[in-house]
N, C-alpha and C positions, 0 to 999 in steps of 0.2 A: 504494500500500500504506500503510495507516494504522499509525502507531506506537502501541505499547501505552502506556496511561496509567499513571502511577505510582500505587500504592495510597494511599488516604487514611490519615491518622493513625488514624482509627477502625478501618479494615480491618486495619492492622498491629497495633493494640492487641488486637483480637479474635483474630487469628491467634496472637499471643504468648500470650494467655490459654488458647487451645485447646491449643497446644503444651505449655504448662506442665501443663495438666490431663492430657493424654495421658501425660506423663512422670511424673505423680504428685507434682508439685512445687508447693508453695504459695509463690507469689511475692508478697512484700510490695509494697505500692503504690509506695513510693519506688524500689525496685529495678525494678519494671515501668516506671516513668517514665524511669529512667536508661537502660534498654535501648531504649525507644522513641526517646529522644534520640540514642542511638548509631546506631540504624537511620536516623533522619532525616538524620544527618550522613554517612551511607553509610560508616561505619567497617567495616573488613574483619571478617569473622566471627571470625577467630583473635584479633583484638584485643578484640572483644566478649567472647569466651570467657575471655580473661585477666582482664578487668574483673570478670566474674562469679566467677571463682576467687578473686580478691583480696577481693571482698566477702564471699564464703562463709568464707574463712579468717579475716577480721577478726571476723565474727559468731561463729564457733566459738571464737575466743580470748576474746571478751567473755563468752560463755556459760560457759566454763571458769572465768574470773575470778570471775564472779558466784556460782558454786557452790563456789569454793575448791579446784577441782581443779588441783593443780599437778603432777600426774603422779607424785607420790611415794607409795609404799606406806608405811603406818604404820610409823614408826621405821626406815624404809629410806633416808631421805635426810638428809644433813647440811645444815642450813639456815645454818650459820655460815660457809660457804665464800664 
């Protein structure tokens, strides 16, 4: 009985692109490469998901900072605390 071969990096990359497309998610190239590296290192899926959550949270924080969104309603926050 023959053993199954491991998928190539190109095959994993294409599968990741297809999965992102089906999910309606636009994955940046650097994030795509990071996920490929995690797959290559055989990182468990839950840890990979945690990395993605962390990246998304950091990106969301940067986006809020860039547009000055500090969560305060006009005149509803005291900034001197």
